[in-house]
C-alpha positions as CSV (number, residue, x, y, z in Angstrom):
1,X,105.2,103.4,96.9
2,X,104.0,103.0,93.3
3,X,106.7,100.3,92.8
4,X,104.7,98.1,95.2
5,X,101.9,97.9,92.5
6,X,104.4,96.4,90.0
7,X,106.4,93.3,89.2
8,X,109.9,93.7,90.5
9,X,112.7,93.1,88.0
10,X,110.5,93.7,85.0
11,X,110.8,96.6,82.5
12,X,108.2,99.2,83.2
13,X,105.8,101.0,80.8
14,X,108.2,103.9,80.4
15,X,111.1,101.8,79.1
16,X,113.0,103.6,76.4
17,X,111.7,107.0,77.4
18,X,113.2,109.8,79.6
19,X,111.0,108.4,82.4
20,X,112.8,105.1,82.4
21,X,114.1,104.2,85.8
22,X,112.0,106.8,87.6
23,X,109.4,106.0,90.3
24,X,106.7,106.2,87.6
25,X,108.3,103.5,85.5
26,X,106.3,100.5,86.9
27,X,105.6,97.1,85.4
28,X,102.0,96.9,86.7
29,X,100.8,93.6,88.2
30,X,97.8,91.7,86.7
31,X,94.5,93.7,86.6
32,X,92.6,91.5,89.1
33,X,95.5,91.7,91.6
34,X,95.9,95.4,91.0
35,X,92.2,96.1,91.7
36,X,92.3,94.0,94.9
37,X,95.5,95.7,96.1
38,X,94.0,99.2,95.5
39,X,90.9,98.1,97.4
40,X,93.0,97.0,100.4
41,X,94.9,100.2,100.3
42,X,91.7,102.2,100.4
43,X,90.4,100.1,103.3
44,X,93.6,100.8,105.2
45,X,93.3,104.5,104.6
46,X,89.6,104.6,105.6
47,X,90.4,102.8,108.9
48,X,93.3,105.2,109.7
49,X,91.2,108.2,108.8
50,X,87.9,107.4,110.7
51,X,88.8,105.0,113.6
52,X,90.0,108.0,115.8
53,X,86.5,109.3,115.6
54,X,85.3,106.2,117.5
55,X,88.2,105.5,119.8
56,X,91.8,106.4,120.4
57,X,92.6,103.4,122.6
58,X,94.7,101.7,119.9
59,X,96.7,103.6,117.2
60,X,94.7,103.7,114.0
61,X,97.7,102.7,111.9
62,X,98.2,99.5,114.0
63,X,94.5,98.8,113.9
64,X,94.4,99.2,110.1
65,X,97.3,96.8,109.6
66,X,95.8,94.2,111.9
67,X,92.3,94.4,110.3
68,X,93.6,94.2,106.7
69,X,96.0,91.4,107.6
70,X,93.2,89.3,109.2
71,X,90.9,90.1,106.2
72,X,93.5,88.8,103.7
73,X,94.2,85.7,105.8
74,X,90.5,85.0,106.5
75,X,89.3,85.4,103.0
76,X,92.5,83.8,101.5
77,X,93.0,86.8,99.2
78,X,95.8,86.5,96.7
79,X,97.9,89.6,97.2
80,X,101.5,90.5,97.7
81,X,102.8,90.3,101.3
82,X,106.0,91.4,103.0
83,X,107.5,87.9,102.7
84,X,107.1,88.0,98.9
85,X,109.4,91.0,98.8
86,X,112.1,89.9,101.2
87,X,112.6,87.9,104.3
88,X,113.1,90.0,107.5
89,X,114.4,87.1,109.6
90,X,117.8,87.8,111.2
91,X,119.9,87.6,114.3
92,X,122.1,89.8,116.3
93,X,125.1,91.2,114.4
94,X,128.7,90.5,115.2
95,X,131.4,93.1,115.4
96,X,133.5,93.2,112.2
97,X,135.4,96.0,110.5
98,X,135.0,96.2,106.7
99,X,137.6,94.0,105.0
100,X,138.9,96.5,102.5
101,X,142.4,97.9,101.8
102,X,142.9,101.2,103.7
103,X,144.5,103.3,100.9
104,X,143.8,106.3,98.7
105,X,142.3,104.2,95.9
106,X,139.7,102.8,98.3
107,X,139.0,106.3,99.7
108,X,138.5,107.6,96.1
109,X,135.8,105.1,95.5
110,X,134.0,105.4,98.8
111,X,134.3,109.1,99.5
112,X,131.9,110.4,96.9
113,X,129.2,107.9,97.9
114,X,129.8,108.7,101.5
115,X,129.3,112.4,100.9
116,X,126.1,111.9,99.0
117,X,124.6,109.5,101.5
118,X,125.6,111.7,104.4
119,X,124.0,114.7,102.7
120,X,120.8,112.9,102.1
121,X,120.6,111.6,105.6
122,X,121.4,114.9,107.3
123,X,119.0,116.8,105.1
124,X,116.1,114.4,105.6
125,X,116.8,114.3,109.4
126,X,116.7,118.1,109.7
127,X,113.6,118.3,107.5
128,X,112.0,115.7,109.8
129,X,113.1,117.6,112.9
130,X,111.6,120.8,111.6
131,X,108.3,119.1,110.7
132,X,107.9,117.4,114.0
133,X,108.8,120.6,115.8
134,X,106.0,122.4,114.0
135,X,103.5,119.6,114.8
136,X,104.4,119.2,118.5
137,X,105.2,122.9,119.1
138,X,108.6,122.0,120.4
139,X,112.2,122.9,119.4
140,X,114.8,120.2,118.8
141,X,118.5,120.5,118.7
142,X,119.7,120.1,115.1
143,X,123.4,119.9,116.0
144,X,122.8,117.2,118.6
145,X,120.7,115.1,116.2
146,X,123.3,115.3,113.4
147,X,126.1,114.4,115.8
148,X,124.1,111.5,117.2
149,X,123.2,110.3,113.7
150,X,126.9,110.3,112.7
151,X,128.0,108.4,115.7
152,X,125.2,105.8,115.3
153,X,126.0,105.3,111.6
154,X,129.7,104.8,112.4
155,X,128.8,102.2,115.0
156,X,126.4,100.5,112.7
157,X,129.1,100.1,110.0
158,X,131.3,98.3,112.5
159,X,128.6,95.7,112.9
160,X,128.0,95.2,109.2
161,X,124.9,97.3,109.1
162,X,123.7,100.1,106.7
163,X,123.5,103.8,107.7
164,X,120.2,105.4,108.4
165,X,118.6,108.7,109.3
166,X,115.3,110.1,110.6
167,X,112.4,109.3,108.3
168,X,109.5,111.7,107.8
169,X,107.0,108.8,107.2
170,X,107.9,106.8,110.3
171,X,108.2,109.9,112.5
172,X,104.7,111.0,111.4
173,X,103.3,107.6,112.2
174,X,104.9,107.8,115.6
175,X,103.6,111.3,116.3
176,X,100.1,110.4,115.0
177,X,100.1,107.4,117.4
178,X,100.7,109.7,120.4
179,X,104.5,109.5,120.6
180,X,106.2,112.7,121.8
181,X,109.5,111.8,123.5
182,X,112.6,109.8,122.8
183,X,111.0,106.8,124.6
184,X,108.6,106.3,121.7
185,X,111.5,106.1,119.2
186,X,113.4,103.7,121.4
187,X,110.3,101.6,121.8
188,X,109.8,101.4,118.1
189,X,113.5,100.4,117.5
190,X,113.4,97.7,120.2
191,X,110.0,96.4,118.9
192,X,111.4,96.2,115.4
193,X,114.4,94.2,116.8
194,X,112.1,91.9,118.6
195,X,110.0,91.3,115.5
196,X,113.2,90.5,113.4
197,X,114.5,88.1,116.1
198,X,111.3,86.3,117.3
199,X,108.3,87.2,115.1
200,X,109.6,87.6,111.5
201,X,107.1,84.9,110.2
202,X,104.2,87.0,111.5
203,X,105.5,90.3,110.0
204,X,106.1,88.5,106.6
205,X,102.3,87.8,106.5
206,X,101.4,91.5,106.5
207,X,100.0,92.6,103.1
208,X,102.0,95.2,101.3
209,X,98.7,97.0,100.6
210,X,98.3,97.8,104.3
211,X,101.8,99.3,104.5
212,X,101.2,101.3,101.3
213,X,97.9,102.6,102.7
214,X,99.7,103.8,105.9
215,X,102.3,105.6,103.9
216,X,99.7,107.2,101.6
217,X,98.0,108.7,104.7
218,X,101.4,110.0,105.9
219,X,102.0,111.6,102.5
220,X,98.6,113.2,102.5
221,X,99.1,114.6,106.0
222,X,102.7,115.8,105.4
223,X,102.3,117.5,102.0
224,X,101.7,121.2,102.1
225,X,98.4,121.4,100.1
226,X,98.3,125.1,100.7
227,X,101.1,125.4,98.1
228,X,98.6,124.9,95.3
229,X,96.5,127.8,96.7
230,X,99.4,130.3,97.0
231,X,101.4,129.3,93.9
232,X,99.7,132.0,91.9
233,X,100.3,134.6,94.6
234,X,104.0,134.0,95.3
235,X,106.8,135.4,93.0
236,X,107.2,133.4,89.8
237,X,110.8,132.5,90.7
238,X,109.7,131.0,94.0
239,X,107.0,129.0,92.3
240,X,109.6,127.8,89.7
241,X,112.0,126.7,92.5
242,X,109.1,124.9,94.3
243,X,108.0,123.0,91.2
244,X,111.5,122.2,90.1
245,X,112.7,120.8,93.4
246,X,109.6,118.7,93.8
247,X,110.1,117.2,90.3
248,X,113.8,116.6,90.7
249,X,113.1,114.8,94.1
250,X,110.7,112.5,92.3
251,X,113.0,111.6,89.4
252,X,116.4,111.6,91.2
253,X,116.8,112.0,95.0
254,X,116.6,114.5,97.8
255,X,120.3,115.5,97.8
256,X,120.3,116.4,94.1
257,X,117.0,118.2,94.5
258,X,118.3,120.4,97.3
259,X,121.5,121.2,95.4
260,X,119.5,122.2,92.3
261,X,117.1,124.3,94.5
262,X,120.0,126.1,96.2
263,X,121.7,126.9,92.8
264,X,118.5,128.2,91.3
265,X,117.7,130.3,94.4
266,X,121.3,131.7,94.3
267,X,121.0,132.7,90.7
268,X,117.6,134.3,91.2
269,X,119.0,136.2,94.2
270,X,122.0,137.4,92.2
271,X,119.7,138.5,89.3
272,X,117.3,140.4,91.5
273,X,120.1,142.2,93.5
274,X,122.0,143.0,90.3
275,X,119.1,145.3,89.4
276,X,119.1,147.0,92.8
277,X,122.4,148.9,92.3
278,X,121.5,152.6,91.8
279,X,124.0,155.4,91.3
280,X,122.9,159.1,91.8
281,X,125.0,161.8,90.2
282,X,125.2,165.5,91.2
283,X,127.6,168.4,91.2
284,X,128.7,169.6,94.6
285,X,129.6,173.2,95.6
286,X,133.3,172.6,94.8
287,X,132.5,171.8,91.2
288,X,133.2,168.1,91.6
289,X,130.9,165.4,90.2
290,X,129.6,163.5,93.2
291,X,128.3,159.9,92.7
292,X,126.4,158.1,95.5
293,X,126.2,154.3,95.1
294,X,123.2,152.4,96.5
295,X,123.0,148.6,96.8
296,X,125.5,145.7,97.0
297,X,128.4,145.5,94.6
298,X,129.1,141.9,93.7
299,X,129.6,139.7,90.6
300,X,126.0,140.1,89.5
301,X,125.9,143.9,89.7
302,X,129.3,145.0,88.4
303,X,128.1,145.5,84.8
304,X,125.2,147.7,85.9
305,X,127.5,149.6,88.2
306,X,130.1,150.4,85.5
307,X,127.4,151.7,83.1
308,X,126.5,154.6,85.4
309,X,129.8,156.3,85.0
310,X,131.0,158.6,82.2
311,X,134.7,159.5,82.7
312,X,134.9,161.6,79.5
313,X,132.0,163.8,80.3
314,X,132.7,164.2,84.0
315,X,134.5,167.2,85.6
316,X,138.2,167.0,86.4
317,X,137.4,166.1,90.0
318,X,135.1,163.1,90.8
319,X,134.0,161.7,94.1
320,X,132.3,158.2,94.5
321,X,130.6,157.7,97.8
322,X,130.0,154.1,98.9
323,X,128.2,154.9,102.2
324,X,125.0,153.2,101.1
325,X,126.7,150.3,99.3
326,X,128.9,147.4,100.2
327,X,131.5,145.6,98.3
328,X,130.7,141.9,98.7
329,X,133.3,140.0,96.6
330,X,136.4,140.2,94.5
331,X,134.4,141.0,91.4
332,X,133.3,144.2,93.1
333,X,136.9,145.1,93.8
334,X,137.9,144.4,90.2
335,X,135.0,146.7,89.0
336,X,136.3,149.6,91.2
337,X,139.8,149.0,89.9
338,X,138.7,149.0,86.3
339,X,136.6,152.2,86.9
340,X,139.6,153.9,88.4
341,X,141.7,153.1,85.3
342,X,139.1,154.6,83.1
343,X,139.2,157.9,85.0
344,X,143.0,157.8,85.1
345,X,143.1,157.4,81.3
346,X,140.9,160.5,80.9
347,X,143.0,162.6,83.3
348,X,140.4,162.8,86.0
349,X,141.1,162.9,89.7
350,X,139.1,160.2,91.5
351,X,138.2,160.1,95.2
352,X,136.7,156.9,96.7
353,X,135.1,157.5,100.1
354,X,133.3,155.3,102.7
355,X,135.0,152.1,101.7
356,X,136.1,149.7,104.4
357,X,139.9,149.4,105.2
358,X,139.8,145.9,103.8
359,X,138.7,147.2,100.4
360,X,141.7,149.6,100.4
361,X,144.0,146.6,101.0
362,X,142.5,144.6,98.2
363,X,142.3,147.4,95.6
364,X,145.4,147.1,93.3
365,X,145.0,150.1,91.1
366,X,142.6,152.3,93.0
367,X,144.0,151.8,96.5
368,X,145.7,155.2,96.6
369,X,142.4,156.9,95.6
370,X,140.6,155.7,98.7
371,X,140.2,158.4,101.4
372,X,140.0,156.8,104.8
373,X,137.8,158.2,107.6
374,X,138.2,156.3,110.8
375,X,134.9,157.5,112.3
376,X,132.6,157.2,109.3
377,X,134.1,154.4,107.2
378,X,132.2,151.0,107.5
379,X,134.0,148.0,108.8
380,X,133.4,144.7,106.9
381,X,135.3,142.0,105.1
382,X,135.2,141.2,101.4
383,X,134.7,137.6,100.3
384,X,137.9,136.8,98.4
385,X,140.0,133.7,97.6
386,X,142.1,132.6,100.5
387,X,145.2,132.7,98.4
388,X,144.8,136.4,97.5
389,X,144.3,137.2,101.2
390,X,147.4,135.3,102.1
391,X,149.4,137.4,99.6
392,X,148.0,140.6,101.1
393,X,148.9,139.5,104.6
394,X,152.4,138.5,103.5
395,X,152.9,141.9,101.7
396,X,152.0,143.7,104.9
397,X,154.6,141.7,106.9
């Protein structure tokens, strides 16, 4: 919303810096207009905040927009209105398929943008659904919403329109005005259509400041202010993810922010679980060195896993028990194979117990060292490349 306080098409104050092009890079309007616009924004916010204390007959957001619009018209205040930004007048669309060549070159251009826009739309719709569910204490169907959104956007494209999604701001305004069912959303859509067709000149007289004030109230009500209170009490990595995703959202877009957050969270998860692998060593009554592995064995923990074993110093017979562990990916399989070769080079007999049958199939060098126990062995699958799995299946046939 900061862009509404600036001159469109003009270079902002951050031109030439790393902030250029961000939402903070605004070419501010003249001081007197800026002060007046801020005053109208504050008036809008005050009406929305305090009118419900007097009456709930009319939605406070609608009342604020009407009061501020009449104030601007009555006092002839020079401020930016909707019509200064763009005209919203229009008519009913006609059916028309996009006039583009249907070939691979066209698909190569369109597909990346389609994926990004679809990701942004679905993410924001699901975030909105979750937020509204929490506020209204209901439970929506995410799959149904995503399917409906996809069908609607497909139909919109056939009429020359742009795709859309559920919006947190508009949904919050709807809920705060008392809307709870789908009828409220349908009414809002039909009302917007009516305004575009029959009352565009009236809508274009609404001050931008009134709309900005409404959105500021939505932001204040939506933001989790408790995050500031708990940020020192939550793990540092969680706080880092929270701050990073918030910053990336501001400077880029929601899709990039979510991807960055997922990558950071995955790396943090791998780092934390890499330190959870423990190996206990003892000598059993048969004179064998008996290792018990605890924790998941995956790409992040293989180095720590290998460091616990000393083939040269171990007895001739060695047992490694995986009852309290789980091999999660192909890196874990490779680590076991590598360990088996180390013991083989040192003329040690290695026994691997409590591995799943799938692990035995995937182990190339240590497969013969796995001792199967149908009753006690766990049953799980290892995440491997599909090509490797196809090779194994073909070998069995």
